[in-house]
N, C-alpha and C positions, 0 to 999 in steps of 0.2 A: 414785707410779707410777715404775717404773724407766725408764731410758733405752731399754731393749729394748722394754718395753711401749709406750712413747710412739711409738717408731719403727714398731712393728707396727701401732698404731692409725692412724698417718699413712699407712702403706702401704695399709691396708684402705680408708681414706677416699679415698686417691688412686685406688685401683682402682674404688671405687664411683662416684667422679666421672667416671672414664673410661667406665664402663658407662652412666652417666646421659647423658653427652655423646653416646655412640653411639646410645642409644635416642631421645633428643630430636632428633638430627640426621637420623634415618631416617624421620621422619613429618612430614607437613604437615597432619595432621588436628588441628584446634584442640582438640577435645574430648579426643582421646587425649593430647595434650601436657599438658593440665590434669590428667587422671587420673594420668599417669605422675609428674608433679611432686608431687602430694599423696601418691601411693603411696610414692615414695622418701623423702619427708619423714617419714611415719609409720614406715617401716621403719628409718630411721636413728636417730630420736629415741625410738622406743618410745611415742609419744603414743597416746592412746585414740581420738581422733577428729580429723579435719582437714577444712578447706574452703578453696576458692579463691573470693575475691570480686573481681569485675572492676569497676574504677572507670569510671564513665560518661564519655563524651567531653567533657562540660562540666565534669568534675571535682567534681560536687556529690553524686553518689550512688554506691552500690555494689550490685552484683547478684551473689548467690552462684550459681556455675555448677557447682561440684563439691562433693558431700557424701560423706564417708566416715566411718563410725562413728556417724552421727547417725540416729535413728529418723525416719521420715517426719513425725511430729507435731512434731519438734524443729527442723524447717527453716523458714526465713523467706524471704520473697520479695525484699525489698530493704531497704537501710539508707542513711541519709544519712552523709556523711563527718563529720558532727558527732556521730555516735552510736558507742558501743562502743569497745573497745580497738583494733579494726581501723581505725575512723575516725581515732583518734588517731595511729596509725602512718602513715596517709595524710597527715594534716595536718603532722606533724613530719618525715616522710620518714625515720624512724628505727625500728628494731625495738623492740617493746614486750614485755618479759618480765614477766609478772605471777605472783609467787610464791603469792599467795593471792587468788583472784578475788573472794572475799567482801568483801575490804577495798578493792577498786578501784571507785570511784564510776562509772567508764565501762563496767564490764562488764555485758553483757546476758545474764542467765541463760537458758540454753537447755537444757543437760543438768544434771540435779539433782546429779550426783556429781562434777562438775568441780572440781578444786583449783587447777591451774595453767593458765596460758594463754600463748601466744606468737604475736605478730603480726609478720610480716616483710614490708615493702613491696617490690614489684617495680618498679624504675625503668628507664626507657628514654628516652634523650635528655633527661634532666633532669625527666621527668614520671613520676608514679606511675601505673602502668597496672593494678595489682592488689595484692592482699594474700594471703599464705599465713597461715591461722589454724589453730593447733594447740591442742588441749585434752588434759589428762591428769587421770586420777582419782587419781594419786599425787603426793605432795610430792617436791620435788627431782628431778623427771623431766628437766628441761632444764638443761644446763650450758653453759659458755662454748663448748665444742667443738661442741655441738649448734647453738648460735646461729651460730657461724662457718660450719658446714656449710650451714645453711638459707640464710644470706646468699649463699654461693657458688651454691647450688642456685637461688636466686631470680634471680641474675644470668644464669645459663644459661637458665633457663626464660623469662626476659623476652625474650631474643633468639629462642628457639625459638617463643614465642608470637607474636612480631612477624612472623616468617616465615610461621607458620601463618595469622595474621590476613590478611596480604597475599595469600596463596594463596586463602584463603576469600573475600576480597573480589573477587579476580580471577574465581573460579568464579561467585560471585553476579552479578558484572557480565556474565559470559558468558551465564549463565542469563537474566538480564534482557534482554540483547540478543537472545537467541534468542526469548524470549517476545514482545519488541517486534516482531521481524521477523515472527513468526507472526501477531501481531495486525494488523500492516500489510498482510500478504497477505490476511488475511480481510476487512479493511475494503475493500480495493481489488479484491476478487474480483467485484464487480458494479457496474454503472452505474445500477441502479435505486435511486432515493432511499430507498424503503422498506427495501430490503436493506441499504443503507449505514448507515441509522440503527440497524437491528437489530444488525448486526455490530459497529458502533461501541459500542453500549451493552454488549453481551456481552463484547467485548474489554476495555473499561475495568473492568467488574466483575471479570473474571477476573484481569487484570493487577494490580489494586490490592487484590484480596481484600476487596471491600466488599459490603454486602448488597444494594445497588440503585444504579441509575444513571438519571438524568433528563437528556435532551438537549433544548435549547431553541434556537429560531431567534432571531437578534438583529435588531431593527429600530432602527438608530441614529437615524433621523429621528423616530421616535416615542418613543425612549428607553424601550423595553420589550423583554421577551423573552417568547416563546410556547412552551409545552411541545409538542414534536413526537414525543417518544418517552419512555416510562417503562418501565423494565425491572427486575424483581426477580430476584435470583440464586436459581435453584431450590433450591440446597443451603442457603440461608439461610432455612429455613422459619419459624424462631422469631423472626426479626427483626421488630421492631414498626414498621418504617418505614411511613409513609402516603404513597403516591406521588400527586402531583397529577394530575388528569385531563388528557387531551389537550386542547390549545387553551387551557389556563389561561394567563392573561396576568399577568406580574409587571412592575411599573413600577420602573425603576432609580432614580428620585428617592427612592423609599422604601427602597432597599437600597444605601446609599452604598458599602459595602465591595465589593459586586458590581460597581457602576459603575466603581470604581477598578481592579478586576481587569481589566475589559474595556478600559479606557483604557491601562493599563500593559502589557497582554498577558502577564501572569504569573499562574500559578495561586496561589490563596490557600487556606490551611487554616483551618477554624473548629471550635471546640468549644463545646458547649452551655453550659459553665460559664465561658466566657471573658468576663469582665465588661468587658473593653476594647472589646468589640464593641457596635454600636448596639442599641437595644431592638428595632428592627424585624428585625434579622438574628437575634437570639436568639428572637424570636417566630416567625420563619420556620422555624427549626430545631425549636422546640417543636411547631408545627402539624404538622410532618411526622415527629415523634417520632424525630428524628435527633440522636444524641449527638456525632458527628463528621462533618465534611463537607469535601470538597475541591472547590473551584470551579475549573474548567479552561476558560479561554477557547479557543475553536476558531479559531485564527489562520491565515490564508492569507498566506504570504510574498509579497513584492512580485515582480512580473514585468514584462516589457516591455509587456504589454498592460495590466496593472494595477500600476503602480509602487509604490503605497502599500500598506503592510501593513494588512490589514483583518480584523476579527473577523466570522466567519460565524455564530457562535453561542456557546453556553456549555454545558458538561456539568457536572452535579453528581454526585459520587461520595458516596452516603449510606452511613453506617455507624450502624445503630440498635441494634446488640447491645452495644456497649461504647464507652468513651472510646478514641479512637485518635489517636495523634500520627504524622502522615505524615512520613517521613524525607525528607531532601533528595534522595536518589536516587529515591524514589517520585514526588516532585513533578516532578523532571526527566523521568522516564519519562512521566508523565501529560501534561506539556507537549509532549513529542515526539509522543505519540500524538494529542494534540489537533490538532497541525498536520497530521497525516496524515488525520484525520477531516475537517478543514476542506477539505483538498485533494480528498478523495473526494466531499464534498458539492458542491463547485464543479464537479467533473467530471460528477457526476450531473445538476446543473442545466444544464450545457452540453449534455449528451446529451439531456435532455428538450427543450431549445430546438431542437436539430437535428432531433429526432424530430418536433417540432411543425411545423418548416419542411418536413420531408419529407412529412408528412401534408397540409400546405397545398399543396405542389407536386403531390401525387397528386390532390388535389381539383381543382386547376386543370386538370390534364391530363384528368381525367374530364369536367370542364366543357367542355374543348376537344372531347372526343369527342362530346358530346351537343349542346351549345349552339352550337358552331361548325361541326362537320362536317355536321350536317343542313341548316342554312341555306346552307352553301357548296354542298352537293349540289343544293339547290333552285336556287340562282343559276346554277350550271353547266348544269343541265338546261333551265331556261327560256331561257338564252342560246342554247343549241343549237337549241331549239324556235323561238325568234324568228328565228335565222339561216336555218333551213330554210323558215320561212314567207316571209321577205322575199326570200331568195335572195342568197347572198354575191356572186355574179357580177353582180348588178344594182346593187351599191353602188359609189360612187366610190372611187378608189384610196386616198384619205386615210382614208375611213371603214372600208375593209377593213383598213387598218393599225391603226386604233383597235381594231377587233374582235380583231385578233391580239394587241395588248397586253393586252386584257381576258382573253383565253384563257390567255396565258402567266402572268399574275398569279394567276388562279384556280388554275391547275395548280401554281404555286409554293406557294400556300397549302395546297393539298391534300397536296403532298409533305411540307411542314413538319409538318402535323398528323399525318400517317401516321408520320413519323420520331419525333415526340414520343411517340406511343402505343406504338410499337415499343420505344423506350427504357424507358418505364415498365413495359411488360410484361416485358422482360428483367430489370429490377432487382427486380421483385416475384415472379417465378416461383420456386417452391420447388425446391430441389435434390433433394428426395425424389421428385420426378416425373421425374427424369432416367433415361435408359436407355443401354444400350450402343449406340454408333453406329459403323457402318462408314464411317470418314471418307474413305477413298479413293474409295468408291462415291459418296459425297455430293459430293465435289469434281468428279468426272467428270460428274455430272448437271448441276451449275452451269455447267461449261465448255460442255457441249452446249447448255444453255438460252441462253447468252449468245453463242453462235457467230454467230447471225444479226445481232446488234447490231454485232459486230466486222466482219462482212462488209459491212454498210451503209457503213462508213467505209473499207473496203478494207484492214482490218488482217489481219495473219497471226497467228492465235491458236493457239499450240502448248501442249500439255500433256504433261508427263513423269510418268506415273503410277508409283506404287511397286508393285513386283511382288507383294508379299505383302499380305494384308488388314491394315488399320490400324484398330484398335479404340479408341474413346474413350468414356468415360462422360460423358454430358452431354445437352443438349437439341438434337435434330436441327434444330429450327426456328431456334434461335439461331445455331448453327454455320453453317447454310445462309445466314443473313443476313450473317454476317461474311465468308464466302467471296465471296458475291455482291457485297458492297460493294467489296471490294478489286479484284476482276476488273472490275467495272463502272466504277470510278474509272480504272483503267488504260485502258480503252476510251475513256472520256470525255475524259481529259486527255492523250491521244496524238493528234497531228495525223494526218490521213488517210494511209493506206497505211503505217501503223506496224507495229512488231513487238512482240508481247506473249507472254511466256513464263511459263507456270504450272508450278511445280515442287512436288513432294511427296517427302519423304524421311524417314528415321528415323535418329536418332543416340541410342544407348543407350536410354533409356526416354522419349525425347521425339520427338514427331511434328512435323516442320517443314514449313510451307507458305509459299511465296513467289510473288509476282507481280512480274515485271520488265518494264518498258516502256522505249521510247526516246522518251518524250514530252517535255513542256516542262521537267520537273524543278522542284525547289524549292530556294530559297536556304537556306544554313545557318542564318541567323538566324530563319527562319520555321519550321524543322523542330521546334523545341522545343515549339511550341504546336499542332502539327498535330492532336493527339488531344484538344484541348480542345473543349468544347461551343460551337457557333455560330461557331467560328473557321474562316475560309477564307483560304488562302494565295494571294493574288492575285499571279500572276507575269505578265510580259509575254506577251500572246497568249491569256490565259485569261479576259479580261473578259466574253466572250460566253457562257461556260459557266455554267449555272445550278447552284444547290445551296443547301442549308440550313446547312451546317457541322456537321451532326449525324452524318454517316455514319461518319467515323473515330472519333468519340467512342463511337458505338454498338459498333464493332468492338472497341475497347479494353475497354469494359465487359463484353462477351460473353467475350472471351478471358481476362480476369483473373478473372471469375466461374468459369471452368473451370480455374483454376489455372495459366494460361499467361502469356505476355508478348508484346507487340507491338514492332515496330521498323520503322525506315525508313532507307534509304540513298538519297540523291538528290543530283544535281548539275544546276544549271540548263543547259538546252540539250542535255543528254546523256540524261537519263531518271531513273527512280526504281525502287527495289525495296522493296516493302512486304511484310512477312512477320510470322509469329508461330509460336511453338511451343506445343504442348499436351502434357500428360502422357498417355502411353499407358495404356490400361486394363490392369489386372493380368490375367494369363491365368486 
């Protein structure tokens, strides 16, 4: 070859490598990088067929990812690095040029007409990540310049593949995070235990792409687990899994690997042919026709209330269609989802406990309505009958005082029972029964109704109505109760001949109601608890004023159920202003 021809070949190769660099640097698509690499190798060398074999992460196997020039029947699924000319290139980290494949003991015959073969390893940071394998039907196809070109191509492809791999892994991680977030939202969408279990099983099956999922409760004191949910993925119709019936009990002493997973709080993968497992665990998988399984402890992280990490249960991800090796990323996602499931189950249990307490409270209030109210009414009635028969004026002064104490105590009991029943009614009334209420008219009626009470104590009761109609969507009975309580409290907690101002105004889309008095006032430290149930702020001069401590709590409940907010501004010896705002009804 003349110097001119040599320089021309070098220039052509340089131009080809420039185009290769340009094409490989413009894509982060892993499959496209592979296809471009093999395409350029075939184009430059004139080989008949080519393939790219990716080396496994543990360096023991090779998986063909790209085939060009091979018939579908000539393709293989995987190879060990101890097999074939490509495996030799991986082991030696050197290109392997075979002039006559029939004479090479490592060659694996795939295409019947192949004469020559060339295997070039791709190295990155000292490790072989793949092999370019080329075959030719002609002798003397590959020369030293071809080998040098493929080596340069391999070095460029290794960098491009690493970038594409990192990008693909980042995409996969983003997809996994999105799937995990969607699964978390689905699991946390309900506080009902049955819904949590169903959503948990569906989310695990979808996220891990398994044929079925079984969720069990864990009873550490009995060293057993109990099946509470069994779910079969609808798209896995041909899966042979046999799911255990609900309430099936498994004893951890018979399944040591499962007991260890619950104790260490880490997911464990099992395969039916894994002879390192115990006979009972292999029998467990055979009984359920499960070829691969991932055991996921449902772990609740520690908290201030429950500082110790605790296992709420365990979930089994069954795969009965084929042998499955769960990746480290899949196991990590399953553990993260298991923690979310455990938290959701704990929330559902707390919700059930609260609901049970609410039911108990309602039952007790209903009992107060029937079993206390009726006997109390009888006592009050017979007391008045007895007084009328004897004649209060005929009793000595001390006995009249005793009768007064009895009357006041009975009246206090009646007020307490009535307030409890009103509070229960407010909390249980359905919002679907609410109507549009003219709030200004309602307040005017309550002011008029309480004017006589104010007059008895010599108070001046003023009301500043709002000139335009004020519409609110709500319960007229409840709103009337809230307004009555605040005006009534102002009358009760203001010394005789006081001043009480009732105001009604509108700002933007809020209706504002206020009651201002110049009564005893409330100290700052007691204001924070004013709206708590059964709390009474005893200030100097108020010991003689009766009450149950439920009135302001009732006001707060009513206003918050209507979407509003209550407040108080008060200073001892000067007076108080109680108020709330409510959202105005849409026109």
